[in-house]
VEXDREN-2710 file (C-alpha; in Angstrom, 1 decimal):
% VEXDREN-2710
k/r/px/py/pz
1/MET/-60.2/21.3/-16.8
2/GLN/-58.1/24.4/-17.6
3/ILE/-54.9/22.6/-16.7
4/ASN/-55.8/19.8/-19.2
5/LYS/-56.3/22.3/-21.9
6/LYS/-52.9/23.9/-21.3
7/LEU/-51.3/20.5/-21.3
8/ILE/-53.1/19.6/-24.6
9/ARG/-51.8/22.8/-26.1
10/ARG/-48.3/22.1/-25.0
11/ILE/-48.4/18.6/-26.4
12/LYS/-49.7/20.0/-29.7
13/LEU/-47.0/22.7/-29.7
14/ARG/-44.3/20.1/-29.0
15/ASN/-45.7/17.9/-31.8
16/PHE/-45.7/20.8/-34.3
17/ILE/-42.1/21.6/-33.4
18/ALA/-41.1/18.1/-33.7
19/GLN/-42.7/17.8/-37.1
20/ILE/-40.9/21.1/-38.2
21/SER/-37.5/19.8/-36.9
22/LEU/-38.1/16.4/-38.7
23/PHE/-39.0/18.3/-42.0
24/LEU/-35.9/20.6/-41.7
25/SER/-33.6/17.5/-41.0
26/LEU/-35.1/15.8/-44.0
27/LEU/-34.4/18.9/-46.2
28/ALA/-30.8/19.1/-44.9
29/THR/-30.3/15.4/-45.7
30/ILE/-31.7/15.8/-49.1
31/PHE/-29.5/18.8/-49.7
32/GLY/-26.3/17.0/-48.6
33/LEU/-27.1/13.8/-50.6
34/PHE/-27.9/15.9/-53.7
35/TRP/-24.4/17.4/-53.8
36/LEU/-22.8/14.1/-52.8
37/ILE/-24.5/12.3/-55.6
38/TRP/-23.7/15.0/-58.0
39/ILE/-20.0/14.9/-57.1
40/LEU/-19.8/11.2/-57.3
41/TRP/-21.6/11.1/-60.7
42/THR/-19.3/13.7/-62.1
43/THR/-16.3/11.8/-60.8
44/VAL/-17.3/8.4/-62.1
45/PHE/-18.6/9.8/-65.5
46/SER/-15.4/11.9/-66.2
47/GLY/-12.9/9.6/-64.7
48/ILE/-13.9/6.1/-65.8
49/ASN/-14.0/7.1/-69.5
50/THR/-10.3/8.1/-69.2
51/LEU/-9.1/4.9/-67.8
52/SER/-6.9/2.6/-69.9
53/PHE/-3.9/0.2/-69.6
54/GLN/-1.5/3.1/-70.6
55/ILE/-2.8/5.1/-67.7
56/PHE/-1.4/2.6/-65.1
57/THR/1.9/1.8/-67.0
58/GLU/3.3/5.2/-68.2
59/HIS/4.5/8.2/-66.4
60/THR/3.0/11.6/-66.6
61/PRO/3.3/13.2/-70.1
62/PRO/5.0/16.6/-71.0
63/PRO/2.7/19.5/-71.9
64/ASN/0.6/19.4/-75.0
65/THR/1.0/15.7/-75.7
66/GLU/-1.6/12.9/-76.2
67/GLU/0.5/10.1/-74.6
68/GLY/1.3/9.1/-71.1
69/GLY/-0.3/8.0/-67.9
70/ILE/-0.3/8.5/-64.2
71/GLY/1.5/5.2/-63.2
72/ASN/4.4/7.1/-61.5
73/ALA/2.0/9.3/-59.4
74/LEU/-0.1/6.2/-58.4
75/VAL/3.0/4.3/-57.2
76/GLY/4.4/7.3/-55.5
77/SER/1.3/7.8/-53.5
78/LEU/1.1/4.1/-52.5
79/ILE/4.8/4.4/-51.4
80/MET/4.3/7.4/-49.3
81/VAL/0.9/6.3/-47.7
82/PHE/2.6/2.9/-46.9
83/GLY/5.6/4.7/-45.4
84/ALA/3.6/7.0/-43.4
85/THR/1.5/4.2/-41.9
86/LEU/4.7/2.3/-41.0
87/ILE/5.7/5.4/-39.0
88/GLY/2.3/6.6/-37.8
89/ALA/0.6/3.3/-36.8
90/PRO/3.0/2.0/-34.1
91/ILE/3.4/5.4/-32.6
92/GLY/-0.3/6.1/-32.5
93/ILE/-1.2/2.8/-31.1
94/LEU/1.6/2.8/-28.4
95/ALA/0.5/6.4/-27.4
96/GLY/-3.2/5.3/-27.3
97/VAL/-2.3/2.4/-25.1
98/TYR/-0.4/4.6/-22.7
99/LEU/-3.1/7.2/-22.4
100/SER/-5.8/4.5/-21.9
101/GLU/-4.1/1.9/-19.9
102/TYR/-1.6/3.6/-17.6
103/ARG/-3.6/5.8/-15.3
104/GLN/-1.3/7.9/-13.0
105/ASN/-1.8/8.5/-9.4
106/ASN/1.0/11.1/-9.3
107/TRP/-0.5/14.6/-10.0
108/LEU/2.4/15.5/-12.2
109/LEU/2.2/12.5/-14.5
110/SER/-1.6/12.9/-14.5
111/PHE/-1.1/16.4/-15.6
112/MET/1.3/15.4/-18.3
113/GLN/-1.2/12.8/-19.7
114/ASN/-3.9/15.4/-19.8
115/PHE/-1.5/17.7/-21.4
116/LEU/-0.7/15.2/-24.1
117/ARG/-4.4/14.7/-24.8
118/LEU/-4.7/18.4/-25.3
119/LEU/-1.8/18.5/-27.7
120/ASN/-3.3/15.5/-29.6
121/ASP/-6.6/17.3/-29.9
122/ILE/-4.9/20.4/-31.2
123/LEU/-2.9/18.3/-33.8
124/LEU/-6.0/16.5/-34.7
125/SER/-7.7/19.8/-35.7
126/ALA/-4.6/21.4/-37.2
127/PRO/-4.9/22.3/-40.9
128/SER/-2.9/20.0/-43.0
129/ILE/-1.1/23.0/-44.7
130/VAL/0.3/24.0/-41.4
131/ILE/1.8/20.5/-40.9
132/GLY/3.1/20.8/-44.5
133/LEU/4.9/24.1/-43.6
134/PHE/6.2/22.8/-40.4
135/VAL/7.8/19.7/-42.2
136/TYR/9.1/22.0/-45.0
137/ALA/10.9/24.3/-42.4
138/VAL/12.3/21.3/-40.4
139/VAL/13.1/18.8/-43.0
140/VAL/13.1/20.3/-46.5
141/THR/15.1/23.4/-45.8
142/GLN/17.6/21.2/-44.0
143/MET/18.0/18.7/-46.8
144/LYS/17.9/21.6/-49.3
145/SER/15.6/19.5/-51.5
146/PHE/12.0/18.4/-51.7
147/SER/11.8/14.6/-51.0
148/ALA/9.5/11.7/-50.4
149/ILE/10.9/11.4/-46.9
150/ALA/9.5/14.8/-46.0
151/GLY/6.2/13.8/-47.6
152/ILE/6.1/10.6/-45.5
153/LEU/6.8/12.5/-42.3
154/ALA/4.1/15.1/-43.0
155/LEU/1.4/12.4/-43.7
156/ALA/2.6/10.5/-40.6
157/ILE/2.1/13.5/-38.5
158/ILE/-1.4/13.9/-39.8
159/GLN/-2.1/10.2/-39.3
160/ILE/-0.8/9.8/-35.6
161/PRO/-3.4/11.8/-33.7
162/ILE/-6.3/10.0/-35.5
163/ILE/-4.8/6.6/-34.5
164/ILE/-4.1/7.9/-30.9
165/ARG/-7.6/9.0/-30.4
166/THR/-9.4/5.9/-31.9
167/THR/-7.0/3.6/-30.0
168/GLU/-7.5/5.3/-26.7
169/ASN/-11.4/5.5/-27.0
170/ILE/-11.7/1.8/-28.2
171/LEU/-9.5/0.5/-25.3
172/LYS/-11.7/2.5/-22.8
173/LEU/-14.7/0.4/-24.0
174/ILE/-13.1/-2.8/-23.0
175/PRO/-14.8/-3.9/-19.7
176/ASN/-12.6/-3.5/-16.6
177/TYR/-13.6/-6.9/-15.3
178/LEU/-11.4/-8.5/-17.9
179/ARG/-8.4/-6.7/-16.5
180/GLU/-9.4/-7.3/-12.9
181/ALA/-9.8/-11.1/-13.6
182/ALA/-6.3/-11.3/-15.1
183/PHE/-4.8/-9.3/-12.3
184/ALA/-6.5/-11.7/-9.8
185/LEU/-4.7/-14.5/-11.5
186/GLY/-1.4/-12.8/-11.0
187/ALA/-0.9/-11.7/-14.6
188/PRO/1.5/-8.8/-15.2
189/LYS/0.1/-5.6/-16.7
190/TRP/2.1/-5.8/-19.9
191/TRP/0.7/-9.3/-20.5
192/ILE/-2.9/-8.1/-19.8
193/ILE/-2.5/-5.3/-22.3
194/TYR/-0.9/-7.5/-25.0
195/LYS/-3.1/-10.7/-24.6
196/ILE/-6.5/-9.3/-23.4
197/THR/-7.1/-5.6/-24.0
198/MET/-5.4/-5.4/-27.4
199/LYS/-6.9/-8.6/-28.5
200/ALA/-10.4/-7.5/-27.6
201/ALA/-9.8/-4.0/-29.2
202/LEU/-8.1/-5.4/-32.3
203/ALA/-11.0/-4.6/-34.7
204/GLY/-11.4/-1.0/-33.4
205/ILE/-7.5/-0.4/-33.6
206/ILE/-7.4/-1.7/-37.2
207/THR/-10.4/0.5/-38.1
208/GLY/-8.5/3.5/-36.7
209/VAL/-5.5/2.8/-38.8
210/LEU/-7.6/2.4/-41.9
211/LEU/-9.5/5.5/-41.2
212/SER/-6.2/7.4/-40.9
213/ILE/-5.1/5.9/-44.2
214/ALA/-8.2/7.2/-45.9
215/ARG/-7.6/10.6/-44.3
216/ILE/-4.2/11.0/-45.8
217/ALA/-4.8/9.4/-49.2
218/GLY/-6.0/12.6/-50.8
219/GLU/-4.0/15.2/-48.8
220/THR/-2.5/17.8/-51.2
221/ALA/-1.3/20.7/-49.2
222/PRO/1.4/18.8/-47.2
223/LEU/2.8/17.2/-50.3
224/LEU/3.1/20.5/-52.1
225/PHE/5.6/21.7/-49.4
226/THR/7.4/18.4/-48.9
227/ALA/7.4/15.7/-51.7
228/LEU/6.3/18.2/-54.5
229/ASN/6.0/16.1/-57.7
230/ASN/8.1/14.2/-60.2
231/GLN/7.2/13.7/-63.8
232/PHE/9.1/10.5/-64.1
233/TRP/9.4/7.1/-62.3
234/SER/11.2/7.6/-59.0
235/PHE/11.8/5.2/-56.0
236/ASP/14.5/7.5/-54.3
237/LEU/13.0/8.7/-51.2
238/THR/15.6/11.5/-51.0
239/GLN/14.3/13.1/-54.2
240/PRO/10.9/14.6/-55.2
241/MET/8.3/11.8/-55.9
242/GLY/5.2/11.9/-58.1
243/ASN/2.0/11.5/-56.3
244/LEU/-1.8/11.7/-57.3
245/PRO/-3.0/14.6/-55.1
246/VAL/-0.4/17.0/-56.4
247/MET/-0.7/15.6/-60.0
248/ILE/-4.5/16.2/-59.8
249/PHE/-3.9/19.8/-58.5
250/GLN/-1.4/20.7/-61.3
251/PHE/-3.1/18.9/-64.2
252/ALA/-6.7/20.1/-63.4
253/LEU/-5.5/23.7/-63.6
254/SER/-3.6/23.2/-66.8
255/PRO/-4.9/24.5/-70.2
256/TYR/-4.2/21.1/-71.8
257/GLU/-7.2/18.8/-72.4
258/TYR/-5.3/15.5/-71.9
259/TRP/-3.9/16.6/-68.7
260/GLN/-7.3/17.5/-67.4
261/GLN/-8.5/14.0/-68.4
262/LEU/-5.6/12.5/-66.5
263/ALA/-6.6/14.6/-63.4
264/TRP/-10.2/13.2/-63.7
265/ALA/-8.7/9.6/-63.8
266/GLY/-6.6/10.4/-60.7
267/VAL/-9.7/11.8/-58.8
268/PHE/-11.7/8.6/-59.9
269/LEU/-8.8/6.2/-58.5
270/ILE/-8.5/8.1/-55.2
271/THR/-12.2/8.1/-54.7
272/VAL/-12.4/4.3/-55.4
273/GLY/-9.4/3.8/-53.1
274/VAL/-11.0/5.7/-50.2
275/LEU/-14.3/3.9/-50.8
276/ILE/-12.6/0.5/-50.7
277/VAL/-10.8/1.4/-47.4
278/ASN/-14.2/2.6/-45.9
279/ILE/-15.9/-0.6/-46.9
280/ILE/-13.2/-2.7/-45.3
281/THR/-13.3/-0.4/-42.2
282/ARG/-17.1/-1.1/-41.9
283/VAL/-16.6/-4.9/-42.4
284/ILE/-13.8/-5.0/-39.6
285/SER/-15.7/-2.8/-37.2
286/SER/-18.7/-5.0/-37.5
287/LYS/-16.9/-8.1/-36.4
288/LYS/-17.2/-9.1/-32.7
289/TYR/-14.2/-10.4/-30.8
END
């Protein structure tokens, strides 16, 4: 009888602790959602009122004027994100395939693979400003000029470890019996990777690429040290190029009201762009292959 009473007390104590934990989790969720909703509301309310046709067609204005837009910054951001993806996606996917599919029996090669994973984890958690400074020292100082090329390289370096991690993890989820069946039929390893594992993991790989695009779309610190900014339309990759993150940073801190309105418009466009990319990611990741 005494044992049953102790058991009942323990059960009641556990239920009480569980209720407290659930209550605290609910408070934390409400706290986080409150700030998220507030940020989104402020972004939408302040940014959507500034949007106009002129915003998308004209370059950024000089100080203390009421004309101009952010078209050059928007196009510059698209060019640099697209260029970074062209560099980062193939490298990240190939590296992820190597780490996942080519398991080494040799202790030295196995050590090298584990070392590469460690380096990738370090790069994945590295502050973006450190990457910007690195590209500044390696590229900008050698070219003796800020340039879109340097900005693309900085964004690609940020993008690569994300794609490597997602590609490796998604390929590890592919059942081994698919590979074994293909091996039993005499298929070479490269054909198995290309026709079976890559096809089965296609949705996850595309998801990783899209997540990396969303990650670099709003990066400011690396571009401050590499691409800098340009007030005018520019498609020369060897020269500074306008971009939304740096434009927002500069215009938001300015004393000019119209510049601040343009900054809010840029924030709204980046937010909507990242939201669209995340929606596409969810749709793709929900598909079954």
